[in-house]
C-alpha positions in Angstrom: 38.6 48.4 -159.1 35.7 48.8 -161.5 35.8 46.7 -164.6 34.4 48.5 -167.7 34.3 46.2 -170.8 33.9 47.4 -174.4 32.7 44.9 -177.0 34.0 46.1 -180.4 32.2 45.3 -183.7 33.9 46.1 -186.9 33.5 45.5 -190.6 36.6 43.4 -191.4 38.1 43.9 -194.8 40.5 41.8 -196.9 43.3 44.4 -196.1 45.1 43.6 -192.8 46.6 47.2 -192.7 43.2 48.7 -192.8 41.8 46.2 -190.2 44.6 47.0 -187.8 44.1 50.8 -188.3 40.4 50.3 -187.6 41.0 48.2 -184.5 43.5 50.8 -183.2 41.0 53.6 -183.6 38.2 51.6 -181.9 40.5 50.4 -179.0 41.6 54.0 -178.5 38.0 55.2 -178.6 36.9 52.5 -176.1 39.8 53.3 -173.7 39.0 57.0 -174.0 35.5 56.2 -172.8 36.8 54.4 -169.7 37.0 50.8 -170.9 39.8 48.8 -169.2 39.0 45.7 -171.2 38.3 45.7 -174.9 37.0 42.6 -176.8 37.6 42.4 -180.5 36.0 40.0 -183.0 38.0 36.7 -183.2 39.1 37.3 -186.7 39.4 41.1 -186.6 42.6 41.3 -188.6 41.5 39.2 -191.7 38.3 38.7 -193.6 36.7 35.6 -192.3 36.7 33.6 -195.5 38.8 30.5 -196.0 40.6 32.0 -199.0 42.2 34.5 -196.6 43.3 32.2 -193.8 46.7 31.3 -195.3 47.4 35.0 -196.2 46.4 36.1 -192.7 48.3 33.5 -190.7 51.1 34.8 -188.5 53.7 33.5 -186.1 53.3 34.4 -182.4 54.8 36.8 -181.6 53.9 38.4 -184.9 52.5 41.6 -186.3 49.0 41.3 -184.8 50.1 40.0 -181.4 52.7 42.7 -181.2 50.1 45.3 -182.1 47.7 44.1 -179.4 50.5 44.0 -176.8 51.5 47.6 -177.7 47.9 48.9 -177.5 47.4 47.1 -174.1 50.6 48.6 -172.7 49.7 52.0 -174.1 46.4 51.9 -172.2 47.7 50.2 -169.1 46.2 46.8 -169.7 47.1 43.3 -170.9 46.5 41.5 -174.2 44.8 38.1 -174.1 43.8 35.8 -176.9 41.9 32.5 -176.8 43.9 29.3 -177.1 
């Protein structure tokens, strides 16, 4: 099996909905180009400023982890996050 990795860069905003939409588009684009592993920025779902940390926090499983699991399943992969 060949491993093709895509490293995604995105301009995270202070709007989680918009960030997840952008991540979805970029994941789909990378998978469409043959990537079977996609790396997202560590704080892709919230703007990386301390003011947004509390607003962006989620339980696991939660909205973002469920989103990642759904996208991984859709493209035949697995979701992994750092501990």
